[in-house]
N, C-alpha and C positions, 0 to 999 in steps of 0.2 A: 709166401713160404710160411708165414705165421699160421695160416689156416691149416696147413698140413700138420704142423706141430700140435695144434689144438685138436685135430681129428684123431690122432693116434690114441690118446687116452680114452676118448669116447669109444673107439673100436674095441679096446681092451675091456672097458667096462661092459660093453654090450656082449662080448664073448663070455665074460664072467657071469652075466645075468642068464644067458642061455645055458651055460654049464650048470648053474645052480638049479634052474628050472627043470633041466633034464634029470638031475639027481632027485628032485622032489616029484618027478613025474607030472610036471605042470607045463611042459613044453607045448602041448597041443593048445592049451588055453592061451599061452603067451603068443603062439603063432597066429592066433585070431586077432591080433592087435592089442592084446591085453584087456580088451573089453570084457572078456569072459572070466577074468580073474576076480575072485572076491577080494575084499580088503584083507582078509586073513591070509589068503594065498600070496598076495602081493607082499604082505609083511614077512611071510616066511622067506620069500626070495630075497628081499632086502636084508633081512637079518642074517641069512646065510652068507650073503655077499660081504657084509661087514665083518663077520667072523673070519672069513677067508682073507680079507684085506688086512685085518689085525694080525693074523698069523703070519702072513707074508712080511708085514712090517717088522714084527718081532724077529723073524729069521734074518731079515736084512740088517737089523741093528746088531744082532749077535755076530754076524759075519764081519762087521766093521770093527768090532772090539778085539 
């Protein structure tokens, strides 16, 4: 059962990665296994993912208050 609990965050992270790649029009390069992404493109995806996660975290903290 622990494996299923570990897999869920990975699935959500993967969905977020694809969502961001689509917004940046990089999904085709990501679909090729990521080998076609430049360091700059991969950084853009990662940076946007962090921004979205921080925003969601702030929203969650606001709701708790």
